[in-house]
All heavy atoms as an XYZ file, in Angstrom:
955
protein
N      10.594      4.899     -3.875
C      11.279      3.744     -3.348
C      11.614      2.750     -4.450
O      12.629      2.073     -4.387
C      10.406      3.086     -2.269
C      10.168      3.922     -1.017
C       9.175      3.231     -0.104
C      11.455      4.194     -0.305
N      10.767      2.683     -5.447
C      11.019      1.776     -6.564
C      12.258      2.212     -7.350
O      13.048      1.380     -7.782
C       9.790      1.747     -7.465
S       9.898      0.583     -8.815
N      12.443      3.519     -7.494
C      13.570      4.035     -8.265
C      14.917      3.800     -7.599
O      15.936      3.741     -8.270
C      13.386      5.527     -8.536
C      12.269      5.805     -9.511
C      12.137      7.285     -9.778
C      11.007      7.542    -10.741
N      10.840      8.964    -11.026
N      14.928      3.656     -6.265
C      16.188      3.397     -5.572
C      16.453      1.904     -5.406
O      17.439      1.512     -4.795
C      16.259      4.105     -4.200
C      16.222      5.599     -4.364
C      15.171      3.626     -3.273
N      15.572      1.069     -5.945
C      15.832     -0.366     -5.972
C      15.163     -1.198     -4.900
O      15.442     -2.388     -4.791
N      14.261     -0.607     -4.108
C      13.580     -1.386     -3.089
C      12.602     -2.347     -3.740
O      11.806     -1.966     -4.595
C      12.821     -0.480     -2.115
C      11.988     -1.215     -1.065
C      12.894     -1.921     -0.066
C      11.064     -0.265     -0.365
N      12.669     -3.599     -3.342
C      11.742     -4.618     -3.833
C      11.249     -5.409     -2.625
O      12.047     -6.019     -1.920
C      12.429     -5.521     -4.846
S      11.285     -6.620     -5.671
N       9.948     -5.380     -2.388
C       9.360     -6.049     -1.229
C       8.920     -7.443     -1.636
O       8.162     -7.606     -2.597
C       8.165     -5.239     -0.679
C       7.520     -5.957      0.480
C       8.609     -3.850     -0.278
N       9.396     -8.458     -0.925
C       9.010     -9.851     -1.148
C       7.851    -10.183     -0.217
O       8.022    -10.206      0.995
C      10.200    -10.769     -0.868
C       9.867    -12.244     -0.899
C       9.801    -12.799     -2.301
O      10.666    -12.531     -3.105
N       8.768    -13.553     -2.593
N       6.677    -10.408     -0.780
C       5.524    -10.777      0.032
C       5.476    -12.290      0.167
O       5.989    -13.021     -0.670
C       4.234    -10.261     -0.592
C       4.102     -8.749     -0.700
C       2.765     -8.385     -1.306
C       4.266     -8.082      0.640
N       4.841    -12.757      1.198
C       4.791    -14.191      1.473
C       6.074    -14.621      2.152
O       7.116    -13.989      2.032
N       6.027    -15.685      2.920
C       7.191    -16.243      3.615
C       7.824    -15.237      4.566
O       9.023    -15.291      4.812
C       8.242    -16.761      2.617
C       7.725    -17.800      1.692
N       7.576    -19.111      2.060
C       7.298    -17.718      0.400
C       7.106    -19.803      1.029
N       6.919    -18.978      0.021
N       7.063    -14.274      5.064
C       7.552    -13.273      6.025
C       8.789    -12.531      5.535
O       9.715    -12.269      6.288
C       7.826    -13.909      7.388
C       6.564    -14.447      8.035
O       5.509    -13.805      7.859
O       6.623    -15.498      8.686
N       8.820    -12.180      4.258
C       9.930    -11.415      3.706
C      11.093    -12.248      3.214
O      12.028    -11.725      2.612
N      11.072    -13.549      3.458
C      12.141    -14.419      2.966
C      11.901    -14.752      1.503
O      10.823    -14.553      0.969
C      12.206    -15.705      3.812
C      12.452    -15.502      5.306
C      12.371    -16.845      6.023
C      13.790    -14.853      5.550
N      12.912    -15.290      0.845
C      12.806    -15.623     -0.574
C      11.832    -16.780     -0.785
O      11.861    -17.773     -0.066
C      14.171    -15.988     -1.141
S      15.306    -14.603     -1.191
N      11.014    -16.656     -1.778
C      10.047    -17.686     -2.135
C      10.692    -18.619     -3.161
O      11.379    -18.165     -4.075
C       8.804    -17.034     -2.728
S       7.577    -18.203     -3.340
N      10.451    -19.934     -3.050
C      11.004    -20.847     -4.047
C      10.358    -20.686     -5.420
O      10.944    -21.059     -6.433
C      10.731    -22.234     -3.463
C       9.712    -22.058     -2.415
C       9.792    -20.635     -1.956
N       9.138    -20.109     -5.474
C       8.444    -19.886     -6.740
C       7.917    -18.455     -6.807
O       6.704    -18.225     -6.788
C       7.283    -20.866     -6.899
C       7.688    -22.295     -6.833
N       8.371    -22.916     -7.845
C       7.533    -23.221     -5.850
C       8.613    -24.165     -7.500
N       8.114    -24.379     -6.289
N       8.819    -17.468     -6.889
C       8.343    -16.076     -6.902
C       7.720    -15.708     -8.240
O       8.058    -16.272     -9.284
C       9.618    -15.269     -6.655
C      10.702    -16.123     -7.217
C      10.270    -17.544     -6.974
N       6.802    -14.776     -8.185
C       6.204    -14.251     -9.406
C       7.045    -13.112     -9.953
O       8.136    -12.809     -9.452
N       6.541    -12.474    -10.975
C       7.225    -11.314    -11.549
C       7.032    -10.117    -10.631
O       6.012     -9.989     -9.963
C       6.659    -10.990    -12.927
C       6.919    -12.047    -13.958
C       6.330    -11.627    -15.282
C       6.572    -12.693    -16.327
N       5.972    -12.334    -17.621
N       8.011     -9.237    -10.618
C       7.853     -8.026     -9.815
C       6.914     -7.070    -10.542
O       6.882     -7.007    -11.759
C       9.208     -7.370     -9.553
O       9.704     -6.786    -10.718
N       6.139     -6.356     -9.739
C       5.247     -5.341    -10.303
C       5.194     -4.165     -9.349
O       5.459     -4.294     -8.155
C       3.859     -5.908    -10.565
C       3.173     -6.478     -9.365
C       1.805     -6.977     -9.752
N       1.252     -7.836     -8.732
C      -0.005     -8.148     -8.665
N      -0.839     -7.677     -9.550
N      -0.450     -8.923     -7.708
N       4.873     -3.026     -9.895
C       4.840     -1.802     -9.096
C       3.467     -1.627     -8.463
O       2.441     -1.770     -9.123
C       5.187     -0.592     -9.947
C       6.627     -0.623    -10.411
O       7.445     -1.331     -9.843
N       6.934      0.125    -11.439
N       3.485     -1.324     -7.172
C       2.272     -1.108     -6.388
C       2.370      0.272     -5.746
O       3.428      0.653     -5.261
C       2.147     -2.172     -5.270
C       2.137     -3.584     -5.844
C       0.938     -1.928     -4.394
C       0.895     -3.956     -6.590
N       1.281      1.016     -5.752
C       1.230      2.284     -5.035
C       0.811      1.989     -3.597
O      -0.248      1.400     -3.368
C       0.231      3.247     -5.692
O       0.615      3.450     -7.053
C       0.202      4.579     -4.969
N       1.647      2.384     -2.648
C       1.372      2.142     -1.236
C       1.166      3.491     -0.547
O       2.034      4.367     -0.604
C       2.521      1.362     -0.557
C       2.242      1.176      0.921
C       2.728      0.022     -1.239
N       0.015      3.638      0.085
C      -0.300      4.854      0.831
C       0.057      4.590      2.283
O      -0.504      3.697      2.910
C      -1.784      5.216      0.679
C      -2.127      5.396     -0.797
C      -2.119      6.468      1.478
C      -3.600      5.526     -1.079
N       1.014      5.361      2.804
C       1.480      5.187      4.172
C       1.359      6.517      4.907
O       1.105      7.558      4.300
C       2.927      4.698      4.169
C       3.376      4.157      5.511
O       2.509      3.911      6.380
O       4.580      3.996      5.716
N       1.568      6.481      6.208
C       1.454      7.696      7.009
C       2.519      8.728      6.674
O       2.362      9.900      7.005
C       1.539      7.370      8.509
O       2.767      6.685      8.756
C       0.369      6.527      8.960
N       3.588      8.321      6.012
C       4.652      9.265      5.659
C       4.639      9.629      4.179
O       5.574     10.225      3.685
C       6.021      8.715      6.059
C       6.368      7.432      5.345
O       5.588      6.924      4.554
N       7.539      6.905      5.628
N       3.600      9.262      3.442
C       3.491      9.652      2.045
C       2.936      8.547      1.165
O       2.531      7.486      1.638
N       2.940      8.820     -0.134
C       2.440      7.895     -1.138
C       3.640      7.417     -1.936
O       4.371      8.220     -2.512
C       1.406      8.588     -2.042
C       0.273      9.145     -1.174
C       0.881      7.641     -3.098
C      -0.587     10.159     -1.868
N       3.845      6.110     -1.967
C       5.061      5.550     -2.546
C       4.734      4.510     -3.607
O       3.755      3.781     -3.484
C       5.909      4.880     -1.459
C       6.101      5.726     -0.248
N       6.965      6.792     -0.227
C       5.521      5.688      0.974
C       6.927      7.357      0.969
N       6.054      6.708      1.711
N       5.583      4.444     -4.622
C       5.512      3.362     -5.601
C       6.583      2.356     -5.219
O       7.762      2.693     -5.132
C       5.731      3.884     -7.037
C       5.715      2.727     -8.023
C       4.666      4.906     -7.389
N       6.146      1.126     -4.940
C       7.035      0.085     -4.448
C       6.982     -1.097     -5.396
O       5.910     -1.490     -5.862
C       6.599     -0.369     -3.024
C       7.485     -1.474     -2.508
C       6.600      0.805     -2.077
N       8.140     -1.672     -5.688
C       8.206     -2.892     -6.477
C       7.934     -4.075     -5.557
O       8.534     -4.201     -4.498
C       9.585     -3.013     -7.127
O       9.646     -4.178     -7.917
N       6.993     -4.933     -5.961
C       6.555     -6.042     -5.121
C       6.695     -7.347     -5.888
O       6.389     -7.420     -7.073
C       5.074     -5.829     -4.702
C       4.516     -7.054     -4.015
C       4.945     -4.626     -3.812
N       7.181     -8.379     -5.190
C       7.222     -9.726     -5.751
C       6.271    -10.583     -4.928
O       6.438    -10.729     -3.717
C       8.635    -10.328     -5.700
C       9.583     -9.494     -6.541
C       8.626    -11.770     -6.185
C      11.024     -9.952     -6.489
N       5.255    -11.124     -5.586
C       4.282    -11.958     -4.908
C       4.738    -13.408     -4.903
O       5.409    -13.873     -5.817
C       2.923    -11.855     -5.596
C       2.256    -10.490     -5.546
C       1.030    -10.480     -6.434
C       1.892    -10.122     -4.135
N       4.354    -14.124     -3.867
C       4.640    -15.543     -3.733
C       3.638    -16.320     -4.593
O       2.448    -16.020     -4.557
C       4.520    -15.941     -2.266
S       4.524    -17.697     -1.979
N       4.112    -17.279     -5.342
C       3.216    -18.084     -6.164
C       3.325    -19.576     -5.865
O       2.944    -20.403     -6.670
C       3.497    -17.826     -7.641
C       3.116    -16.438     -8.066
C       3.248    -16.206     -9.554
O       3.737    -17.108    -10.275
O       2.871    -15.120     -9.999
N       3.863    -19.934     -4.691
C       4.028    -21.354     -4.385
C       2.779    -21.967     -3.781
O       2.642    -23.181     -3.759
C       5.238    -21.574     -3.482
S       5.067    -20.863     -1.848
N       1.850    -21.171     -3.264
C       0.587    -21.682     -2.757
C       0.635    -22.294     -1.373
O      -0.289    -22.974     -0.966
N       1.691    -22.080     -0.618
C       1.789    -22.622      0.728
C       0.854    -21.848      1.655
O       0.881    -20.625      1.698
C       3.242    -22.553      1.250
C       4.139    -23.444      0.402
C       3.305    -22.946      2.711
C       5.606    -23.345      0.741
N       0.010    -22.554      2.390
C      -0.934    -21.975      3.357
C      -1.834    -20.914      2.720
O      -2.120    -19.893      3.315
C      -0.191    -21.385      4.560
C       0.602    -22.410      5.327
S       1.390    -21.837      6.845
C       1.778    -20.147      6.579
N      -2.266    -21.138      1.497
C      -3.176    -20.212      0.844
C      -2.552    -18.890      0.469
O      -3.241    -17.916      0.248
N      -1.225    -18.852      0.404
C      -0.543    -17.592      0.152
C      -0.498    -17.214     -1.324
O       0.071    -16.209     -1.674
C       0.887    -17.658      0.694
N      -1.075    -18.027     -2.199
C      -1.032    -17.684     -3.620
C      -1.964    -16.522     -3.953
O      -1.812    -15.888     -4.982
C      -1.380    -18.903     -4.475
O      -2.687    -19.341     -4.169
N      -2.906    -16.221     -3.079
C      -3.824    -15.107     -3.294
C      -3.125    -13.804     -2.928
O      -2.643    -13.647     -1.808
C      -5.065    -15.305     -2.439
S      -6.227    -13.945     -2.543
N      -3.057    -12.835     -3.853
C      -2.388    -11.566     -3.550
C      -3.010    -10.820     -2.369
O      -2.306    -10.195     -1.595
C      -2.541    -10.756     -4.834
C      -2.873    -11.715     -5.893
C      -3.519    -12.882     -5.234
N      -4.326    -10.906     -2.224
C      -4.998    -10.192     -1.135
C      -4.519    -10.700      0.219
O      -4.232     -9.916      1.130
C      -6.534    -10.328     -1.271
C      -7.243     -9.743     -0.074
C      -6.998     -9.665     -2.551
N      -4.387    -12.013      0.367
C      -3.908    -12.591      1.625
C      -2.484    -12.140      1.902
O      -2.133    -11.792      3.030
C      -4.013    -14.128      1.589
C      -5.478    -14.544      1.575
C      -3.295    -14.749      2.783
C      -5.694    -16.019      1.362
N      -1.653    -12.113      0.869
C      -0.264    -11.681      1.049
C      -0.204    -10.215      1.470
O       0.598     -9.850      2.331
C       0.525    -11.899     -0.237
C       0.709    -13.359     -0.571
C       1.488    -13.558     -1.839
O       2.528    -12.923     -2.043
N       1.012    -14.422     -2.713
N      -1.043     -9.381      0.884
C      -1.079     -7.971      1.261
C      -1.496     -7.828      2.723
O      -0.887     -7.084      3.486
C      -2.060     -7.204      0.369
C      -1.479     -6.739     -0.929
C      -0.802     -7.603     -1.765
C      -1.618     -5.430     -1.328
C      -0.273     -7.181     -2.966
C      -1.098     -4.987     -2.521
C      -0.417     -5.870     -3.348
N      -2.543     -8.536      3.122
C      -3.051     -8.420      4.486
C      -2.037     -8.927      5.508
O      -1.896     -8.346      6.583
C      -4.372     -9.171      4.623
C      -5.553     -8.542      3.892
C      -6.773     -9.453      3.963
C      -5.869     -7.165      4.440
N      -1.306     -9.985      5.193
C      -0.271    -10.479      6.097
C       0.867     -9.475      6.248
O       1.567     -9.465      7.249
C       0.268    -11.817      5.605
C      -0.688    -12.951      5.828
C      -0.106    -14.260      5.379
N      -1.056    -15.345      5.617
C      -0.953    -16.541      5.097
N       0.062    -16.845      4.309
N      -1.853    -17.454      5.367
N       1.033     -8.637      5.239
C       2.066     -7.596      5.277
C       1.523     -6.302      5.896
O       2.200     -5.285      5.899
C       2.588     -7.353      3.858
C       3.943     -6.752      3.795
N       5.067     -7.414      4.179
C       4.355     -5.524      3.403
C       6.120     -6.638      4.015
N       5.710     -5.481      3.556
N       0.277     -6.340      6.371
C      -0.419     -5.198      6.970
C      -0.709     -4.087      5.954
O      -0.650     -2.906      6.255
C       0.304     -4.643      8.196
C       0.387     -5.668      9.326
C       0.860     -5.096     10.636
N       0.291     -3.839     11.059
C      -0.864     -3.701     11.724
N      -1.576     -4.744     12.012
N      -1.283     -2.502     12.087
N      -0.999     -4.506      4.723
C      -1.440     -3.596      3.675
C      -2.874     -3.964      3.328
O      -3.198     -5.123      3.108
C      -0.601     -3.729      2.414
C       0.811     -3.264      2.516
C       1.409     -2.636      3.554
C       1.821     -3.418      1.513
N       2.716     -2.375      3.264
C       3.008     -2.837      2.017
C       1.838     -3.973      0.255
C       4.180     -2.807      1.298
C       3.015     -3.941     -0.470
C       4.174     -3.354      0.047
N      -3.763     -2.961      3.252
C      -5.146     -3.193      2.860
C      -5.258     -2.915      1.364
O      -5.098     -1.779      0.923
C      -6.074     -2.260      3.643
C      -7.511     -2.564      3.395
C      -8.309     -1.987      2.460
C      -8.300     -3.532      4.069
N      -9.557     -2.533      2.523
C      -9.574     -3.493      3.496
C      -8.039     -4.437      5.101
C     -10.613     -4.313      3.921
C      -9.076     -5.249      5.521
C     -10.344     -5.181      4.938
N      -5.528     -3.953      0.537
C      -5.638     -3.737     -0.909
C      -6.922     -2.987     -1.253
O      -7.950     -3.164     -0.599
C      -5.652     -5.154     -1.484
C      -6.135     -6.006     -0.377
C      -5.711     -5.353      0.909
N      -6.867     -2.155     -2.281
C      -8.054     -1.386     -2.657
C      -9.017     -2.196     -3.509
O     -10.166     -1.807     -3.652
C      -7.654     -0.113     -3.426
O      -6.844     -0.473     -4.537
C      -6.908      0.842     -2.514
N      -8.542     -3.298     -4.086
C      -9.422     -4.207     -4.819
C      -9.074     -5.633     -4.415
O      -7.979     -5.901     -3.931
C      -9.262     -4.068     -6.351
O      -7.935     -4.415     -6.711
C      -9.575     -2.677     -6.823
N      -9.989     -6.534     -4.643
C      -9.756     -7.928     -4.286
C      -9.150     -8.733     -5.437
O      -8.720     -9.856     -5.251
C     -11.066     -8.595     -3.845
C     -11.641     -7.987     -2.584
S     -10.517     -8.229     -1.201
C     -10.461     -6.604     -0.517
N      -9.144     -8.179     -6.643
C      -8.578     -8.865     -7.805
C      -7.458     -8.002     -8.375
O      -7.680     -6.849     -8.736
C      -9.661     -9.099     -8.887
C      -9.080     -9.800    -10.100
C     -10.815     -9.890     -8.311
N      -6.245     -8.529     -8.430
C      -5.075     -7.842     -8.974
C      -4.909     -6.430     -8.400
O      -4.971     -5.434     -9.130
C      -5.152     -7.772    -10.510
C      -5.162     -9.110    -11.199
C      -3.893     -9.910    -10.945
O      -2.820     -9.361    -10.823
N      -4.041    -11.216    -10.835
N      -4.706     -6.305     -7.099
C      -4.570     -4.969     -6.502
C      -3.323     -4.241     -6.998
O      -2.263     -4.836     -7.131
C      -4.489     -5.260     -5.006
C      -4.097     -6.682     -4.892
C      -4.558     -7.367     -6.121
N      -3.478     -2.958     -7.279
C      -2.360     -2.104     -7.694
C      -2.094     -1.000     -6.690
O      -1.128     -0.266     -6.810
C      -2.649     -1.490     -9.062
C      -2.713     -2.503    -10.167
C      -2.833     -1.817    -11.502
N      -3.149     -2.807    -12.511
C      -3.978     -2.615    -13.499
N      -4.578     -1.462    -13.635
N      -4.200     -3.561    -14.367
N      -3.005     -0.880     -5.721
C      -2.868      0.129     -4.683
C      -3.185     -0.518     -3.343
O      -4.104     -1.332     -3.250
C      -3.843      1.305     -4.921
O      -3.614      1.836     -6.226
C      -3.651      2.398     -3.890
N      -2.402     -0.148     -2.333
C      -2.645     -0.662     -0.990
C      -2.472      0.476      0.014
O      -1.725      1.416     -0.220
C      -1.680     -1.793     -0.666
N      -3.190      0.357      1.121
C      -3.117      1.334      2.195
C      -2.646      0.589      3.436
O      -3.194     -0.466      3.775
C      -4.500      1.964      2.456
C      -5.084      2.518      1.161
C      -4.414      3.047      3.513
C      -6.563      2.776      1.215
N      -1.638      1.118      4.102
C      -1.161      0.435      5.299
C      -2.210      0.547      6.408
O      -2.958      1.522      6.475
C       0.175      1.020      5.789
O      -0.022      2.377      6.181
C       1.246      0.927      4.728
N      -2.251     -0.466      7.251
C      -3.221     -0.446      8.346
C      -2.936      0.687      9.324
O      -3.859      1.236      9.929
C      -3.233     -1.798      9.061
C      -3.770     -2.964      8.221
C      -3.805     -4.237      9.038
C      -5.135     -2.664      7.641
N      -1.671      1.082      9.464
C      -1.344      2.243     10.306
C      -1.982      3.516      9.755
O      -2.435      4.374     10.518
C       0.165      2.424     10.413
C       0.817      1.352     11.241
O       0.168      0.725     12.073
N       2.087      1.127     11.011
N      -2.022      3.642      8.436
C      -2.641      4.807      7.806
C      -4.143      4.814      8.056
O      -4.724      5.867      8.349
C      -2.351      4.814      6.297
O      -0.949      4.766      6.096
C      -2.916      6.042      5.626
N      -4.769      3.653      7.957
C      -6.206      3.570      8.218
C      -6.525      3.941      9.672
O      -7.496      4.651      9.939
C      -6.709      2.160      7.914
C      -6.714      1.756      6.444
C      -7.074      0.287      6.306
C      -7.658      2.617      5.646
N      -5.694      3.480     10.592
C      -5.913      3.810     12.001
C      -5.696      5.297     12.264
O      -6.455      5.920     13.008
C      -4.991      2.970     12.881
C      -5.378      1.506     12.897
C      -4.355      0.638     13.598
O      -3.238      1.056     13.879
N      -4.740     -0.600     13.889
N      -4.666      5.876     11.623
C      -4.422      7.304     11.797
C      -5.570      8.130     11.225
O      -6.025      9.091     11.843
C      -3.108      7.704     11.129
C      -2.758      9.164     11.323
C      -1.518      9.554     10.553
O      -1.440      9.347      9.350
N      -0.548     10.114     11.259
N      -6.054      7.744     10.049
C      -7.173      8.460      9.436
C      -8.419      8.382     10.311
O      -9.113      9.369     10.517
C      -7.468      7.914      8.042
C      -8.666      8.546      7.405
C      -8.623      9.856      6.957
C      -9.849      7.844      7.266
C      -9.734     10.462      6.384
C     -10.961      8.433      6.698
C     -10.894      9.727      6.255
N      -8.695      7.198     10.844
C      -9.861      7.036     11.709
C      -9.764      7.949     12.930
O     -10.736      8.605     13.315
C      -9.976      5.586     12.162
C     -11.154      5.344     13.070
C     -11.232      3.872     13.464
N     -12.316      3.673     14.392
C     -12.188      3.640     15.716
N     -11.002      3.781     16.264
N     -13.227      3.440     16.492
N      -8.591      8.016     13.528
C      -8.401      8.872     14.695
C      -8.613     10.345     14.342
O      -9.273     11.089     15.075
C      -7.002      8.671     15.284
O      -6.836      7.299     15.621
C      -6.779      9.527     16.515
N      -8.073     10.766     13.202
C      -8.231     12.166     12.788
C      -9.672     12.501     12.415
O     -10.133     13.627     12.643
C      -7.289     12.464     11.611
C      -5.815     12.529     11.979
C      -4.949     12.606     10.724
C      -5.541     13.718     12.883
N     -10.387     11.541     11.852
C     -11.798     11.776     11.530
C     -12.610     11.954     12.809
O     -13.429     12.861     12.915
C     -12.367     10.609     10.685
C     -13.882     10.619     10.669
C     -11.835     10.674      9.275
N     -12.362     11.093     13.783
C     -13.138     11.158     15.018
C     -12.776     12.373     15.874
O     -13.644     12.983     16.478
C     -12.942      9.872     15.823
C     -13.501      8.604     15.180
C     -13.134      7.389     16.010
C     -15.002      8.709     14.988
N     -11.502     12.729     15.914
C     -11.073     13.819     16.788
C     -11.134     15.186     16.107
O     -11.641     16.141     16.661
C      -9.641     13.566     17.283
C      -9.135     14.590     18.260
C      -9.933     14.610     19.545
O     -10.338     13.578     20.054
N     -10.194     15.803     20.070
N     -10.600     15.268     14.893
C     -10.459     16.575     14.233
C     -11.474     16.807     13.120
O     -11.436     17.841     12.462
C      -9.050     16.711     13.663
N     -12.341     15.835     12.872
C     -13.358     15.933     11.807
C     -12.716     16.184     10.440
O     -13.216     16.933      9.613
C     -14.371     17.029     12.114
C     -15.001     16.966     13.469
C     -15.811     15.712     13.663
C     -16.582     15.759     14.958
N     -16.110     14.832     15.954
N     -11.586     15.539     10.201
C     -10.860     15.685      8.938
C     -11.540     14.862      7.851
O     -11.996     13.750      8.102
C      -9.416     15.194      9.124
C      -8.475     15.355      7.942
C      -8.139     16.817      7.737
C      -7.202     14.564      8.184
N     -11.632     15.416      6.648
C     -12.225     14.644      5.558
C     -11.145     13.909      4.766
O      -9.955     14.186      4.884
C     -13.084     15.536      4.646
C     -12.280     16.604      3.963
O     -11.213     16.353      3.422
N     -12.793     17.830      3.993
N     -11.584     12.946      3.946
C     -10.658     12.085      3.226
C      -9.817     12.868      2.206
O      -8.636     12.604      2.044
C     -11.421     10.977      2.504
C     -10.521      9.979      1.842
S     -11.306      8.667      0.896
C     -12.983      8.703      1.306
N     -10.411     13.816      1.512
C      -9.686     14.586      0.506
C      -8.507     15.339      1.124
O      -7.394     15.288      0.612
C     -10.636     15.574     -0.192
C      -9.929     16.470     -1.177
C      -9.604     16.001     -2.450
C      -9.564     17.760     -0.831
C      -8.939     16.814     -3.363
C      -8.898     18.578     -1.725
C      -8.586     18.104     -2.987
O      -7.917     18.898     -3.875
N      -8.744     16.027      2.225
C      -7.672     16.788      2.869
C      -6.581     15.874      3.421
O      -5.401     16.208      3.371
C      -8.234     17.675      3.981
C      -9.056     18.823      3.432
O      -8.791     19.236      2.286
O      -9.954     19.296      4.148
N      -6.981     14.729      3.941
C      -5.982     13.782      4.450
C      -5.104     13.270      3.303
O      -3.877     13.229      3.417
C      -6.676     12.615      5.155
C      -5.716     11.622      5.756
C      -4.937     11.961      6.853
C      -5.574     10.342      5.234
C      -4.055     11.057      7.412
C      -4.700      9.432      5.781
C      -3.937      9.799      6.868
O      -3.050      8.913      7.420
N      -5.730     12.911      2.184
C      -4.968     12.423      1.031
C      -4.045     13.519      0.487
O      -2.896     13.256      0.136
C      -5.914     11.919     -0.064
C      -5.180     11.297     -1.216
C      -4.719      9.990     -1.143
C      -4.947     12.012     -2.389
C      -4.030      9.416     -2.187
C      -4.262     11.435     -3.446
C      -3.810     10.147     -3.337
O      -3.129      9.586     -4.382
N      -4.537     14.747      0.425
C      -3.704     15.849     -0.066
C      -2.523     16.112      0.863
O      -1.426     16.455      0.406
C      -4.539     17.119     -0.234
C      -5.534     17.043     -1.373
C      -4.867     16.756     -2.706
O      -3.823     17.312     -3.041
N      -5.454     15.858     -3.478
N      -2.713     15.942      2.169
C      -1.588     16.121      3.094
C      -0.550     15.022      2.889
O       0.656     15.276      2.967
C      -2.077     16.142      4.541
O      -2.578     14.887      4.924
N      -0.993     13.796      2.599
C      -0.043     12.717      2.297
C       0.696     12.996      0.985
O       1.889     12.717      0.864
C      -0.764     11.370      2.224
C      -1.311     10.832      3.533
C      -2.068      9.530      3.292
C      -0.204     10.626      4.544
N      -0.001     13.564      0.014
C       0.646     13.921     -1.251
C       1.701     15.004     -1.029
O       2.784     14.961     -1.615
C      -0.394     14.390     -2.266
N       1.421     15.958     -0.163
C       2.406     16.999      0.147
C       3.577     16.447      0.940
O       4.707     16.919      0.803
C       1.759     18.145      0.888
C       0.850     18.965      0.000
C       0.421     20.236      0.702
N      -0.476     20.993     -0.135
C      -0.088     21.976     -0.943
N       1.184     22.294     -1.013
N      -0.958     22.617     -1.669
N       3.342     15.461      1.793
C       4.448     14.808      2.485
C       5.347     14.078      1.497
O       6.557     14.005      1.678
C       3.927     13.810      3.520
C       3.440     14.384      4.838
C       2.817     13.287      5.680
C       4.578     15.034      5.597
N       4.744     13.528      0.440
C       5.510     12.810     -0.577
C       6.401     13.777     -1.343
O       7.586     13.521     -1.529
C       4.561     12.084     -1.544
O       3.713     11.227     -0.779
C       5.333     11.265     -2.553
N       5.828     14.883     -1.806
C       6.600     15.891     -2.534
C       5.861     17.218     -2.455
O       4.796     17.376     -3.038
C       6.782     15.479     -3.995
C       7.572     16.498     -4.787
O       8.421     17.192     -4.194
O       7.346     16.613     -6.000
N       6.437     18.159     -1.760
C       5.800     19.462     -1.584
C       6.312     20.496     -2.583
O       5.904     21.648     -2.541
C       6.004     19.958     -0.149
C       4.968     20.982      0.246
O       3.911     21.068     -0.359
N       5.282     21.752      1.266
N       7.201     20.088     -3.478
C       7.750     21.038     -4.447
C       6.883     21.184     -5.681
O       6.973     22.182     -6.385
C       9.154     20.602     -4.899
O       9.056     19.360     -5.599
C      10.094     20.474     -3.725
N       6.083     20.187     -5.978
C       5.257     20.219     -7.173
C       5.979     19.745     -8.415
O       5.424     19.775     -9.512
N       7.224     19.301     -8.277
C       7.980     18.832     -9.439
C       7.745     17.353     -9.728
O       8.008     16.893    -10.823
C       9.493     19.036     -9.212
O       9.891     18.348     -8.027
C       9.813     20.513     -9.067
N       7.250     16.613     -8.752
C       7.002     15.183     -8.918
C       5.503     14.947     -8.925
O       4.782     15.443     -8.062
C       7.653     14.397     -7.771
C       7.288     12.938     -7.720
C       7.784     12.052     -8.663
C       6.444     12.443     -6.739
C       7.446     10.709     -8.627
C       6.104     11.103     -6.689
C       6.607     10.247     -7.635
O       6.271      8.917     -7.603
N       5.025     14.221     -9.917
C       3.599     13.929     -9.999
C       3.288     12.735     -9.093
O       3.693     11.619     -9.368
C       3.199     13.627    -11.429
C       1.721     13.417    -11.598
C       1.379     13.318    -13.070
C      -0.042     12.893    -13.293
N      -1.033     13.777    -12.873
N       2.587     12.993     -8.021
C       2.203     11.948     -7.073
C       1.110     11.097     -7.710
O       0.177     11.636     -8.296
C       1.695     12.575     -5.755
C       1.201     11.516     -4.800
C       2.781     13.411     -5.123
N       1.226      9.761     -7.645
C       0.180      8.910     -8.222
C      -1.181      9.213     -7.596
O      -1.297      9.314     -6.380
C       0.616      7.491     -7.873
C       2.028      7.586     -7.450
C       2.277      8.986     -7.010
N      -2.174      9.386     -8.446
C      -3.524      9.660     -7.967
C      -4.248      8.327     -7.844
O      -4.313      7.558     -8.791
C      -4.282     10.583     -8.939
C      -5.712     10.776     -8.486
C      -3.567     11.902     -9.068
N      -4.759      8.053     -6.682
C      -5.484      6.820     -6.434
C      -6.963      7.100     -6.581
O      -7.560      7.781     -5.752
C      -5.160      6.272     -5.049
S      -3.408      5.945     -4.858
N      -7.540      6.616     -7.681
C      -8.947      6.870     -7.947
C      -9.814      6.167     -6.912
O     -10.765      6.717     -6.388
C      -9.313      6.398     -9.365
C     -10.783      6.574     -9.633
C      -8.480      7.151    -10.384
N      -9.449      4.941     -6.584
C     -10.217      4.166     -5.617
C      -9.493      4.194     -4.292
O      -8.475      3.577     -4.100
C     -10.377      2.731     -6.113
C     -11.204      1.792     -5.262
C     -12.617      2.336     -5.111
C     -11.231      0.427     -5.882
N      -9.977      4.986     -3.369
C      -9.331      5.136     -2.056
C     -10.361      4.685     -1.020
O     -11.184      5.446     -0.565
C      -8.941      6.603     -1.860
C      -8.073      6.841     -0.660
C      -6.719      6.664     -0.734
C      -8.630      7.264      0.531
C      -5.918      6.899      0.354
C      -7.839      7.505      1.630
C      -6.486      7.319      1.547
N     -10.316      3.394     -0.696
C     -11.290      2.830      0.215
C     -10.759      2.916      1.627
O      -9.647      2.500      1.904
C     -11.575      1.367     -0.139
C     -12.157      1.261     -1.543
C     -12.516      0.725      0.873
C     -12.326     -0.140     -2.021
N     -11.536      3.461      2.530
C     -11.154      3.511      3.933
C     -12.245      2.839      4.747
O     -13.420      3.143      4.619
C     -10.990      4.955      4.406
C      -9.801      5.672      3.818
C      -9.786      7.110      4.285
C      -8.517      4.998      4.206
N     -11.833      1.921      5.555
C     -12.774      1.250      6.437
C     -12.403      1.603      7.860
O     -11.273      1.366      8.286
C     -12.745     -0.260      6.211
C     -13.211     -0.564      4.804
C     -13.588     -0.971      7.248
C     -13.264     -2.001      4.466
N     -13.290      2.185      8.571
C     -13.025      2.559      9.949
C     -13.243      1.340     10.837
O     -14.281      0.716     10.793
C     -13.939      3.699     10.374
S     -13.628      5.194      9.427
N     -12.248      1.031     11.600
C     -12.304     -0.133     12.472
C     -13.129      0.185     13.695
O     -13.114      1.183     14.270
C     -10.896     -0.545     12.892
C     -10.096     -1.034     11.733
C      -9.446     -0.158     10.877
C      -9.988     -2.396     11.503
C      -8.734     -0.624      9.816
C      -9.248     -2.857     10.450
C      -8.619     -1.963      9.587
């Protein structure tokens, strides 16, 4: 998604921020694959939005770290994983590998490997 020019503006519900930060690439794990997305964080500090973690959570992305997150997991992905664990007894490795195959099943594209893959079951 980053290569085709998609840039996600966090904060202000997707609207332009008067004080945007620099864009940076974030790996986003979603139910349809693993994507590298260009993200612009809000730096104006309105309603505590200067914290990247808060901006990620408002966008329904769960950051893998609390300081300078580079990887996020969508809440839909966490809910889907929880359902598959409870119903089908699926493990995290197989679920991640299936998302990697959804991203690219040809083997020609190197899917970003997320070393820290935190899943919290709700």
